[in-house]
Every structure is written in C-alpha cells, then in structure tokens.
N, C-alpha and C positions, 0 to 999 in steps of 0.2 A: 063643619061640612065643606066650607070653602077650601080649607087646607087639603082635605081628601081629594077634591076635584083637581086642585093644582098638582098634587102628587101623581094622580092618575095621568094627567096630561103630560107631566114630565116623563113618566114611564113610557108612554106611547111615543113621545119624541125620541127618547133614547133608543127604544126598540127599532125605530124607523131609520136611525142614523146609518147602519150598514147598508140598507137598501138605497138610501139617498146617495151615499158615497159611491155605491156601485153604479148608479145612474150617471153621476158626474164623471167617474173614471171611464165609463163606456162612451160618454159624449166626447171626452178629451181624446180617447183612442181613435174614435171615429174621425174626428177632425184631423188628427195627425196622419191617419191612414189616407184620408182624402188628399191632404197636401202632398204626401209622399207619392201617390199615384200621379197627380198632376205634374209634379216635378220630374217624374220618370218619363213622362210623355212630352216634356218640353224640349224644343229643338235647340234651346240655348244650353250651353254647358252649365254645370252646377256653379262653377266659379262666376260665370257671367250673370246667372240669376242672383247670386249674392251681391255682386257689384251693382246690379240694377236696384236692388232693395236699398243698398247703402246710398246710392245716388239720390233716390227718392227722399230719403231722410235728410241728406245734405241740402237738397234743393229747398225743402221746407224751411230749413234754417237760414236760407239766403234771402228770404223776404225781409226787406228792411223794416226795422222796428216801427218806424213812423207810419208804415202802410198796413201793419198787421190787423188793425181794427177796421180798416177800410176795405181790404181785399179778401176775397174768397178764392184762393188759388190752390189748385190740385196739381200734383206732379206725378205722372205715370211714366215709368222708364221701362223700355223693352229693347234688349240688345244694344244698350248704351245710346238709345235714341229717346229724347225727352219730349213728352207731350205736356204742355201746360194748358189747363182748362180752368174755368171758373169765371168770376166777374171782378172787375176792378173799376174804380171811379173815373179814370181818365187814361189817355194814351201815355202820359208820362210814367204812371205807375206800371202800366203794361210793358213799356220799353225797359224800365229799370229792372223789373223782375227777370225779364229775358236776358238782359245783359249780365246779371249776377249768376244765372244758371249756366250761361256759356263759359264762365270762368272755372266751372267744376272740372277736375281732372277726369279724363276718360270719356267725356261726352262727345259723341260723334255728330249728332244733329239735334236741333231744337225746333219744335213746332209750337209756335205761340198762338194758341187758339182762345186766349182770354177774351171775354166779352166786356164791352164798356157799359157799365150800369150798376144798379144796386144788386147786392148779393141775393141769390134766389132763396125764397122761403123754404121751410122744412117740407111743406106739402109738395112743392115742385121737385125737391130732391128725392122724395119718396117715390114720386111718379117716375123719375129718371131711373131709379133702382129697379122698378118694376119693368120698365122697358128693356133694361139690360138683361134681366132674367128671361124675358120673352125671347130676345134675340138669341141668347145662349141656348135655350131649349129648342128653338127652331133649327139652329145649327146642328144640334145633335140629331134631330129628326130627319135631316137631309140624308144622312148616311153617306155623304160624299166627301167628308173630311173630318179630321179629329177636332172637336171643339176646343181641345186643350191647346191647339196651335193658334187660336185666335183670342186676343185680349179685347174685351168689349167694355166700353165706357160711355156713359150717357150724361150729357149736361144740357139742360134747357130743351130736352127733346132731340138734341143733336147726338147721333151715335158716332163714336170714334172707334175705328178698328185698327188694332196693332197686331203684329205677329210676323213670323218668317214663313212665307208661303210661296207656292208656285202660281203661275198665271191662272190656272184653272181653279185652284182653291180660292184665290182672291175674288174671282168673278162670282163664285158660289156665295162667299161671305157677304159681298156687297149686295147681291140680289136678295139674300135673306134679310139683311138689315133694312134695305129700302122698302121692302114690302111688309114690314112688321107694323102693326097698328100703333099709332102714337108717335112714330118717328117723323121728325120734322125735316131732317137732312142727315146724310151720311158723309162723314169725312174719312177718306181712305188714307190711313197712315201705315198701311201694310208694307213690309219689306219684301219685294218680289225677287225671288231667286229662280234658278232653272230647275227643271224636273230632276236632273241628275243631282243637283245640290240638295234638294229636299230628301231624295233617297239616301244620299250620303249621311245627312244629319240624322235621319231616322235610324239608319243602320248603326250609326255611332251611338245613339241613345240605347238601342237594343243591346249592343255589345258591351256597354258600360254597366248594365244591370248585374247585380250579384246573382249567384246561383240560388234558386228558390230553396227553402228549407225542405228537408225530407219529411214525408208524412209520418206522424207518430203512430205507433202500433195501437190496435184496439183489442181490448179483452172483453169477451162476452160473459156476462154473469148469469 
C-alpha cells in the first residue's frame, strides 16, 4: 500500500512539473521585462548603467579583508557617483574604505555616509526595505515625476535619494521622502541639472528605443 501511495505522489509531482515550469518561466520573464522597462526610462546611458553596476561590484571587493567581518558597507553607484552606507566600528575603517573606493577608475564623486557603530540587525534592515518601498510608492502616486528617475535607499531609517533630476523634481522627491512614516532623516544626493538637460536626456532615451514589434494577426475560430 505504501508503494502505491508513493507512486501516486510521484505521478502527481511529474504531472505538475510543466505547470511549475511555466510559473518559473513567467516569473523570470516578468522580472526581465520589469528590468527592461526601468532601464529604458533611465536617464543614464546603457553604457553608464553597466559601468555603475561594475563599479558597485569593484567597490565591494575593495573592503580590506581585515575589516570584512567588522564592517557592514553598502555601495550604491549612480552616474559614476558612489554612495557608501552601512556601519563600521570606527573612523579608521570608515576612512580606509572611502580611500579605497576613490582609487576606482571612473568614479566622479564619493559620498561617505557610513555610520560608526555595530552593524544593524536583520529586523532593522527589513524595516529599512519597507520604508524604501513606501517612498517609491508615494513617488509614483504624486504623478509629478517618473519614479524610475529616483534611486531610493534606506539605512537606519535614513533615506538617501540619488538620480539625475531638475530642481522641481528634486523638491518633489525630497518632500515625499521627508513626509513618509518612519523616515528619520533625508540625505539628498540627487544630481541637479537644468530643465533643458532633463528634456534632452529624456528625448535621448526615447530616441534610442527600438521600434516596437508589429502586432501578430488574429484568426477567429
């Protein structure tokens, strides 16, 4: 009897595999599509986006080995400007990490916002992620700017804002962040450019998009 039960269970699992595979494929496609849409609305060129991701990886490798177990350092790069957040045990570690990041090729500016103290617990980081999601949602709700132009990061309740925006967009983003529940402080690391420059960048993004595919024909049965 036990063998029969096992066989039936195996049959059910095998039958479910195509459906499970379809779910996984759908999830992956959805993630890829979302990333593609965000990339298409980014005011950075595709090359700069790639360089920023590479710089983030390189910066992580620059943390000296003797500090890796003591430091909780995050590196966020936007348009070759590096934001360092997290916690380190003392000023010496904070200064050393910044010095190493400044050696990276292509880095324009470094903002060292590392806090001195013990690394934040998992619960605190989860709350930070929740605050970030709230800020992003409220940015969308304003209908006054594209949320894809603002990079939001939260550490210890402190919200950091990055992106390429004009003065009006910056004011909207800061106002939204500072009035979001749970936010302790807002650190504005936005790169402010002129209205003409944001229009140029937006037109450049629109012009670089490929022609959308033609609609497929439909046959009624």
